[in-house]
N, C-alpha and C positions, 0 to 999 in steps of 0.2 A: 452385405450385412452392415447395418449402421453401427457407428462407433458410439459406445455408451459413455456419455459425459455427465459426471456428477458436478453440478454447479453449487459450490459452497458459499454461503453468505450468512451475515450476522456475527456471532461470536462475542467473546468477553472483551468488549472495547467500548469506550465512550462514543465511538462512531458507529455503534451497532445499527441504529435505525437508518443511517445513511447507507450502510452496506446492504440492508434489506431492499432499499429502493434500487440501488445499482444492480444487485443480483437479479432481481425480477425483471428489470429492463433487459439484462443480457439474456435471460431465459426466453423472453418474448421475441428476441431477435435472432436466436440461433437457428441455423438451417436444419429444419426437421426432416428434410429429404436426405441429409447426410448423417445426422446425429439423433440418437435417442437421448433425450434430456431428462435427467433425474434431479429435480430441485432438492437441495439438502439445507435445511435451516439449522443454524447453530445458535442455541440459546445463549444468554449471557453467562451461563455456567459451562459453555462449550459442549453441551449435549446436542447430539445430532438427531433431527427428525425428518421423516419423509411422509408423504401423504397427498391426497387430492387437493387440499387447500394450501399446501406449502408454496406453490408457485403463483398464488393469487394474492395480490397486494391488499385487497379488501379484507382478507382474513386476518391481517395483522392489526386490525382495529380492536380485536379481542384475542390476544395471544394465548391467554389461559384456555379459552375454548378451542382454539386452533390446535394446541398441543393435545387436548383430550381426544380430538378427532384424528390425530396423526399417530405415527408409529416411531418410537425411538429406535435408533440403530447405532451400531458401532462398526468401524472398519476393521476387517481382518484380512490377512494374507493367507489364503488357502491354496496350496499347490501352485504357488507363484501367480495366483490370480487374486486381486483385491475384490472383496465383496462387502456390501452393506448387509450386515446381519442383524435381525431383530434382537433387541435387548430390553429386558431379560429374555433369554430364549424360552420358547415353549417347552414344557416338560413332555407334552404329548403332541403328536402330529408334526407336520413339516414347518420349518421356520422360514421357508421361502426367501433365502438369501438372494440378493441382486448383484450380479457381476457388474463391475464398472471398468472401463478401459482407461479413462483419464479423468483427473480432477481439475476443475476450473474454479480456483478461489477468486471470488469477487468480494473481498473483505477490506476493511479499512482500519488502521490504527494498531495500537500495541496488542500483543498476544496473538495476532492473526496475520497482519501485514508485515510484521517485523522479522520474519524468519522462523518464528515458533511453529506456525502451522505448516510452513514449507518443510521444516525439518521433520515434522511428524509424518507428512506424506512421503518424504524421501525414505524415511526409515521403514515405512510400510512397503515401499517398493512400487508405488503407483506413479506413473507420469503425471505431471501437473503443469498447468499453464502459468506463464509469467516468470518473474525473477526467481533465481535459486536462493538458497539459504543465505549465502554471503551477501549478495547484492540486496536482498530484502532487508537484512539487518543494517547494512551500511546506509541504505537509502532512508531508513527510519531514524537513525541517529544523526541529528543535524551537525553535531560537533565532529564526529568521525568523518562524515561525508565531506565537510569543508576541508578537512585535513587531506583527504584523498584528492579532492579537486585542486587544491593548491599545488600539490605535487605534480599535477598534470597541467599546470599553467592555465587553469580556468579561473577567472576572477570571482572572488567571493568577498563579502565584508568580513573584516576581522571580528572575532567574537571571543568571549570568555565563558567557560563552563563553571557552574557552581553546584555543589552537592548539598545534601541535607546537613552535613557537618558544617558547611559554610553558613547555611540558613540558621543554624542554632546560635550563631554569633551575628545577628542581624546588623548591628551597628558597624562591625568590621566589614561585612559584606557590602553595605551601602557605601562605606568609605572607599573600598576597592573599586567599585563600579564608577564612582564619581572621579576617582583618580585616573581611571583608564579611558573613560568615554565622556564626551560632552553631551548634555541633554539636547534633544530627546533621545531616549534609548528604547529599544524594543525588547521585551522579555518573552521567552518562549519555553514551554516544556521541551526537552531535548528530543523527545520521541513521539510526539503526537502530530496529527494533521487536522484538517477541517477547521483550522483557526481556533481550536479548543485551548483555552488557557493563555492565549496570546494577547498582549496589550502593549500600548505605548505609554511610557512614563516621561513626563516633562519636568518633574522636580522630585525631591527626595521623598515626599509623602506619597506621591503616585508610584514611585519606584517600590517603596515598601509594600504598597497594596498589590502591585503587579506581581511581586515575588510571592506574596501570600497566595495569590490566585494560582500562579503557575505551579507552585509546589503542592497544590491539591491533587495534581494530575500526574506528577512525575517526581522521581527522586533526584533528577538532574535537570538543571535549567540553564538556558543559554541567554546571554545578554550581548547585544550588539548595538551599534549606533543606528538610530532610525533616520532614514533619509526623509528630509522635510518635504522637498518638492519631488514626490515620487510618482513614477508611472510604472504600472505593472503590466507585463506582457507574458502570456503563457504559450507554450508550444509543446505538442506531443511528439513522441518518437515511436516508431514501430519497427521491430527487427530483432537481431541478435548480434553476437560478436562478429559475425561475418559480413553482414550488410544491414543497413538501417535507413529509413526514410523519415523525413520530418513532415509534420502536418501544417496546416495553415496556422497563423498566429492570431491570438485573440487579446483583447484588452478588457479584463473584467472591470465592472463599475461597482463602486461601493459607497456606503453612506458615512463611514468613519475614517480614521487614520489608516486602518487596515481593512482588508476584506474579512468581515466577521462571519461567524457561523450562521447568524441570521441572514446576512446577505446571500450566503451560499445556498441555504436550504429552506429558509422560512419565507423570505420576502417574495419569492416567486410562487408561493404555494397557496395564496389566498383564494384563488379561484380554481378549485378542483384538485388540490393536493400537490405536494412537492414532487418534482421530477428529478430531485438530486441536483448535481452540478449543472445539468442541462437547463435548469430553470434560472440560473444566474443571469443578471443583466450584463450584457457584454457587447463589444463590437467585434464582429467577425466579417471580414478580416480586419485586424487592427490597422489603423491609419499610420503606416510607417513608410519611410523612404525605402526604395528597393534594396539599397545596399545594407541598411540596418536590418531589414527583414531577413535577408540571406545570412547576415552575421549571426542573428539569433537562431535561425534554423541550423546553421553549421555548429554553433556552440551547443545546441540541444543534442545533436547527434554525438559530438565529441564527449559530452558529459555522460550520456547514456553508455557509451563504450568504456569510459574511464571507470564507471561504477559497476560494469559487468552486467548490465541489465538484459532482460529478455522479455518479449511480448510487447506490451504498450505501457509507456510511462509518460506522465505529463510533467514538464519542467517549467517552473515559474521563475521568471527573470524580473529584475528591477532596473529601471533607468533613473539615474539621478539627473533630473532636468536642469539642475544648476551647473553640473559639470559635464553632462552628456555621457557619463560613464555607464557602461552596462555591467550588471552583476548577476551571476547565478544566485538564486534565492534558495529554492529547495526542489526536491523531486518527489513525485507521488508514484511509487512503483506499481500501485493499483489505483489509478485515479478514479474519482467519482464519475459515475456513468461511463467509465472506461474511456472518457474523453471522446466519445463518438462524434460529438458535435464539431470537433476540430478536423475530423477526417472527411466528413460529408462535403465540405466546400472544395476539396480537391478530388472528388469523385469516388471516394471509398465509402461504400454504404456500411451501416452498422453490421449487417449480416456478413459482409465480406471481411470486415475488421475482425470479427470473432473467429471466422474460419482461418484467417491468417495466423491468429494467435495460437490456435490449436495446432496448426501445421508446424509452427515454430517450436512448440513444445515437443512434438513428435520427432522433429529433426534433432533436438537436443538429446532425446533418448537414444536415437541411432548413433550419435557421436559417442555418448557415454558407454554404450554397449561395446565399443571397441577398446575401452580402457581395461587395464588389468587391476583387479582388486584383491586377488589371492595369489599365494605362492604354492607351488606343489610341495615344497618341503614343510613338514609338520614338525616344528621344533619341540612340541610337547612329547613326541616320541623319543627325542634325544636328551630330554632333560631328566635330571634326578630331582624329583619333586619332594617337597617337605623340608622341615627344618626352619628355624627362625631367620636364617639368612636368605631364604628364597631359593629359586632354582639355580642349579649349576649345570653348565653345558660341558 
């Protein structure tokens, strides 16, 4: 019997459209000999839809029509089995709920990649592919992530985090940044990806503009020194806490100070539509000395373990060409296109990559099933309930 896999994509995120591309790429490459694939589109209001057109990228040229031709569903746990149930339910006749065995989130950005969706799936009691709640949340929060990595002796650039309260006193904020860092600086929303809201500032006016832009997308913003003579190298990792392997390294190419949203998803789409991160101009393999390549791959695995990741993550590194120093930049716990293009050069096809991710998720389920989450003693039977002071034992 085939395993029923619900592939979730879209969601309430500024990276919604990128997720649609990544999700449908995955759907097209899953092994249909082993898996029955159910595409599940999440709207920008996080409503779930299934239907014949949901797995067809052409349908998303007219999303309003696509939704009219599709069926809204909700996830329910019925007798320890998670189902996709039509919503609203029919008053008469069968509702034809669909059983699912495992969820495969292929989502990007806040509200979906940051642990929120993972927590929802965990509460429902359905196995899901990829990082758990904690690793997803840490991986999305760039400031907390840096703190964890520093504790594990992984080199990161020093940074300061600023809140909306700081933003309300812009002159003080600008003074603090200038006192802490020399220009240029890079400004980032603390919890976004795909280069949304990220920019480099070379003077006070540009810094003010960068902060205005970043605070459009997040309530917390990160500022750090921008490496002037920068070389970016990316490497993916596949595995779990027990074992992990590193992919080939790539060097993404870009048109500005940083790899922009346009570089990632628009520049390669002029002939025939965007292919997500797979369309980025890049060198694979990156031209690196053997010792540096292995240092990057080792650091990628160690970072993956330090953050408690599972499945596939892509880790982006920075090399300061002036000093030769290597720094961890950020992690994508659900990378665009699932970084399949980094695995093919070392002989792992996209189909095999997806299969391994599902098997890793199932292994995590088997491990968690050995844990104890309840006690035989029911303290409610022992308590004297009621009263303003609460229960007494």
